[in-house]
N, C-alpha and C positions, 0 to 999 in steps of 0.2 A: 437494474437492481432490484427490481418490485418480481420477474420472472424466476430470475433465479434461486434453489435450492438453499446454495451456502452461497455465502461470501471472501474467497482467498482475501487478507491484509496483508500485505505483506511491508514493513518499515527497513525501509534502505539502509545499508551501511555509508558511515561518508565517506569510503572510496568509490562512490559509487553515482557521486555527479552527470558523470558519461550516460545512468539510466533512467534519473530522472530527468534529466534533458529530453533525452530518446520520449519518454513517454508523456512528459507535456508538451510533446509538437501537437502541431495542427494541422500538420498533413502529414497524409502518404501514409504508411505501416505503423506505426511509435514502438510497436515491436519485434521490427524486422531484424534488430538488430542484440534483442535481450532475449539470454536466457530464462525461461521459465517454465510452470511443471501445474495443468491439470493440474486438480486434486477429479477423486472419483464424482464427488457434488458439486463438482464444476466452480470450485473456487479454483482462482488461477493466485502462482503464487513467486514469486523470483528469487531464483537463485541467487544465492552472495546475500541477501536482509540479513539486518543482525537480528528480528521479530519476523514469526509469520500469525498471524491467528487465522481461524477456523468461526468462521462466524455468521448471525442469517440474522434478516430485519426482525428485529422484536414489535420498533413502532416510530412512528411517524408522528411526528407536530408539525404545523404551520410555522413558521419563524422569518412574517413579514413576507418579501416577494422567493427566502425559498423555500423548503424545506427539514426541516431538520428529523435525522435518520438513527432512533438509537440503536445497536446491535448487540443481538446475544451473544458469548462468546462461548464456544467447544470446546475447542480445543488451541496449544500451540506448543511453537517450538521456535526456543532465543536459540541467541550463539552472543554469552554473556562475554567471549571477549574482543568481540565486533563491536567499536561505537554506532549514534544514532548518527544518519546524515539531517542537518540543521538546517534551513535556509528561514535565512531573516532578515528585516532593511537589504532586500534585492539579490544578496548576494551568502557562498554557502559556508559554516560560520561551524565549528567544534566548542564544545560543551566545553565551561569551563568548571574544575574540581574544585 
């Protein structure tokens, strides 16, 4: 992340659980069956996502054995008709209204 001038953050839509599983895989080409595009700044965006955020690293903070990264948002594209994909309790769920 530190080497990229821009990062693409995609919030997957609720029907994209196969995409989520592919990207979370440990072996092979995780993007092989995923439709995506890259921006001129190097951000990667997943097609069909509910939200795209164009970001850069703003600051980093130590967090135990992790690093917490604060992102600056430069732009976004949202599809209000698509519900976000939610993974909680080891399974995919829907948000309650």
